[in-house]
N, C-alpha and C positions, 0 to 999 in steps of 0.2 A: 659328765654332769658339772654345770658351773657352781662354784661354791657361792653361798647366800651369806650377805652381810648385812646385819640390821644397824642403823644409825639411829639414834635417839636425841631429839634436840628440841628445845624451845624455840618458840616462833618468831624471835627477833633475829635481825641481821648478825648480831655478834654471836650467836649460836650457828645459824644457818650457814653463814659464809665458809666456816672451816669445814662443816659437814658436807656443803656443795663441792668443795675444792677435793675432798678426800674421795667422795662419791664419785667423781669425775674419773679420777685414777683408776679405783677398783673396776669400775665399768670398762675402762679402756682395757683392762688386763683380764678381761672375761668374767668379772663376777656378776652376779645378781644382786642388787642392791634395794633394801626397803628402808625408806625413811620412816620413822615412827615420831609423830608429834601430836600436838592437840589441836593447833588451828594455824592460821596465817601462813601456811606453806604452800599454797597453791601455785605459785610460780615455780617451786623447787623442780617438780618433774618436767617442767617445760625447759628450764635452764640446763637439766641434765638428763637427756633421753635415757631411757633404760632404768631409771628409778621408778619404784612404787610408792606411793605415799599411802601410810595408813596412820589411823588416829586411834588415840586411846585417851580415856578421861584422865585428867591430872588436876590437882588442886594446891592451892598456896596452904602451907601450915603456918600457925601462927595466928596474931590477931586475937580478936574477942573470942569467947567460948563458942558463940554460933559460927563464926568463920572457920575456927580450929576443927570443929565437929563436921563441918560442910567439907572442909579439905581433907579430913581423914577418910570421909564416905568416898570422895572422888578418888583418893589414893587406893582404896581398897578396890574400888570398880576398875580402875586403870590396871593394876595389877592382875586382876582376873582376866581382862581382855588381853593384856600382853602376854599372859603365861599361854592362853589359847593361841595366839598368833605365833609365838615362838615354838611352840610344840609342832605347829602345822609347817613353819618354814624350816626348822632346825638349821640355824644358822652355824656358820663356822665361828663367827666371832660377833659380839655385840659392843657398839662403840657409843658413848654417851659424851655429848658436847655441852651439857650444862643446861640449866633452865629447869623449872619444875616439871615441864613434860618429860624430861628424860628421866626422872625418878621411877615411875611405875614399870616401863620396859627394863631398866636396869636391874633394880630389885628382882624381877623376875627372872632375869638371866642368870642372875647371881644365885638364886634359889635352884634354878634348874642346872646349876653347875657348868654353865656355858663360859667360854673365854670371854672376858671384859676387858675393855679400856675406857677410860674416861680421859677427856681432853679439857684442861682449865685454861681458859683465854686471858685471865686477868693475874695480877700480881697476888691478890688476895683471894684466895680460893672461895668460890661461891657456896652458898649454903647447900645446894643441891649436891654438888661434888663433895663437899666436906662430910655429908652423909654417905656417900658412896665409896670414898676412898678407902676405908679399912678393908672392904671386900672386893676391891677390883683386882683383876690380874695384873694390869699394868697402868701406870698413870703418865699422861704426858702433859707437858706446860708450855704455855705460850711465851713466858718470861723465865729468864735463867734464875731471878730471884722470886721465890714464892713464899707466902705467910699462909699458915693454916693446915700445912700437912702435919701430922705426926711423925716423928723419927721413923717408925716402922715403915710408914708409907712412902717416906723419901727414898728407901733402898728400891723400891719398884718405878721410880719416876725417872723420866728423861725429858730433858728439854728439846723440843722438836721446833718451837715458834708457832706463830698463828699463820695459816695458810691466807693468802689473798687471791682475788680474781685475777684471771690472766691478763685483762686489759690494764690493771693497775701495775703489775710487775713490768709490763712493757714500758711504762711511763718511765720508770727507774733505769731501765736499759738505754733510753734515749739520752740520760743525762740532764744536768740543770745548768742554766745560765742566769746570772743575775742581770737586772736591768742595767744597762748602761745609761750614763748622764744624758738626759733629754728625752728617753724612751719611756714608753707606758710601763706602769707598775701594775701588775695583776694580784689583787688581794681576794681570796677565797674565804669567805666566812660560812660554816656549816655547824649544826649543832645536832647532829644524829638523825634519826629518823622523822622527827617532828620539827627541827631546828630547836634553837635555844632563844628564849624571849630576853634574856640579858644582853644577846648581842644586838637584837633588834632595838632595844632600848639604848644602849651605849654606842654602838658603832657609827651610826650617822653623826652625831654631834662630836664625837671624837675625830671622824675623818674631816669634818668641817673645820675643827680647831687646828688643822696640819698648816705649815706653812705653805702659802699659796703656790710657790714654784713646785712644791711636793704634790699638793692636792690636786693640780690640774693634770699630772702625770697619771694620776690613780684611776684605775678601772676595778669597781667592786663587783663581784658575783656573791650574792648573799640568799641563803636559804632561811625561809621564814615560815612559822606556823601560819595555816591558812587565814586565821582570823587576825594576823597581824600584817600579812603580805601587802595589802592594798594601802594602810596607812604608812607603812615603811616605805613603800615606792614613793608615794606622794612626799613624805619627808625628804628623802634623798633628792627629789626633784626640786623641791623648795630650797634645799642647801646648795643645789648646782653641782651634786655629785653625778659622777658617770656610774650608774649602777644598774644591774640587772637582779632583779628579786624574784626568786622561783620557791614553790612550797616544796619542791624535790627536783633533785639533780638526777636524771636518768643517765646522764653523760658523765659520771664523776672521772672516769679516766681522763677524758679530754679537759675536763675542769682542772684536775691537777696537774697535768701537762703544760697548762698556761699558767699556772699559779706560781707567782714569786714567794708568797708566803700565806700561810693558812692559819685562820683563826677559828679554833674548834674546840669541842669537848675532847675527853681522854678516854673513850671506850677502848678496850682490847683492839677490835676490828680497826678503829680509826688510827691508833699508835701503829699497827702493823702496815697498813696502807700508806701512812705518812713515810714509814721506813722503806718500803718496797718501792714506792715512787721517789724517794730522796727529796723529800720537800721540807724546810723548815716551817715551824709552826709556833704560835703562841697558844698555850694549852690552857684552858680555863675549865678545870674538872667540875662535873655537876655535883653540888655539894650534898644532894640528897641520895646520891647513889648508894646502894647497900655497902655497909662496911666500908665506905668511903674509899672503894677500890679504885675510882678514877685518879684521885690524888696519888696513890701509889703506882699507877701505870704511868702517870704523866712524870712522875719523879724519877723513874727509870729512863725513860726517854729523855729528859732533860739533862740528867747525869751523864748520859752519853753524848751530850753536846748537840742533838737534834733538834732542840726547841726551847722555849722559856716556858716555866710554869707561873701561871698567874693564878692565885686563889680568887674566886669570885667575891668572898668576903673583902677582899682589898682592892676589888676592881671599880673605878669610877671613870667619869669621862676623861678628867685631866690626866689620871694614870694611864689609861689606855691610849690617849693621844700622845702623851710623851713617849711611851714604849713604841709606839707605831712610827712616830716621827724619827727616833733613833734607828730602828731597824730598817724600815724602808728607804733611809737615806745611806745605809752602811753595805754596800754590795759585797764587800769582804766577809762581813759578819754572815749575811745570807748565804753566802757561797760555802763558808765553813759549817755552817749549821747544816746546810743539805748535804754536803760530804758526810758529816757525822751520821745524819739520819740513814743514809744510804748503808753506811759501814753497819748500823745496827739491824739492817734487815737479815731474815733467815729465809733466802731464796729457795732453799730445799725444803722448806716446812711441810708442805703438802706431800712430797715424796717421801719424807722421813716418817710422817704420820700414817700414810698408807702403806709403808713398809712395816711398821709395827703391827698395824691391823693384819697384814697378810702373814706376818710371822706368828701371830697368836693362832691364826687358823691352821698352821703348817705344824704347831706343836710348841712345848715349852723349850727346845733347844733353839729352834729357829726363832722364836719370840726374842730369846735373851741376845741372840746375833743380830737381830735388826736394830736394837738400840741399847748400848749398855747404859745402865742408870748414871744420871748426871749428880754431880755434887751441887745440889740446889741450895743457893745462898738465902740466909734469912734477912728479909729486908728490915731496914730499921723502921 
């Protein structure tokens, strides 16, 4: 009989991409995988054949009294739904990848005494995982430096890295070549699932301010919000920029393969993909991210030499133009950052994480052998 594994994740790519990578390996090794989420995961089962998607209620805690009461009611209902599901499935292990949708199934699994593992993608432990960490059997982290774990929790933690999609990993294996004199320069600007409005506002005038010899070589591929895309495309045409504007890039591996420099946010999956692809980046963390975790993520990547951290509060047209002029005209700096980004990658992240899950299913001794607790640093 195939072992059953339950993966619980919020509906955003940052939580679902690692879950997808682990699910793929568990299925390949004969496991039966159920993804428990609240919504926005319709494409998951199609991406990983053999995975069943189950939904439970989940609500955000906090906010005003009405929102808090509604969140608690949704949490209670979600836990009842999750308990029924887990009793029926009798999984060998339950894995949480963060987001509020992971809380009900993980709490239910802990109440039922099932082996549990949580995976934290960011440097700063998210609120859902912070709540779950004290009762989790094992804890896996995407970054070596983490903030928000108690000393007792750190003893059960191991640094696995953040898994990336196979197509992204193939980009890194192909290597990086900086643009030679006179060759086109490919700049990729992306801002998460919906694009970043700050890039739509600043990138075109900043690129127009580049020295003519540099600007004429530039090819821009930029993601924009649907409400910004037409105006951004028109602005680029008016400024004479060679630009391709899209609301979503379905071919991100191909885009990264062509990119000489990336202008982007600093979510955990973005950092992991930059590292796996070996691409240098200017990182502009989303300033309203919970606990400012994107700044912490970007700081670790920049400290490793893979990119340059630029706080949004300090970013303007002149500052961005000056930075891009310096970087795009310095092939040695781009190549050095690309090499540093590649060294920062954890190519075995999915295998390591799946091994921890399988170890939990096999019992405490096997689980300990699958990954020794790491000495996790405290980020400044």
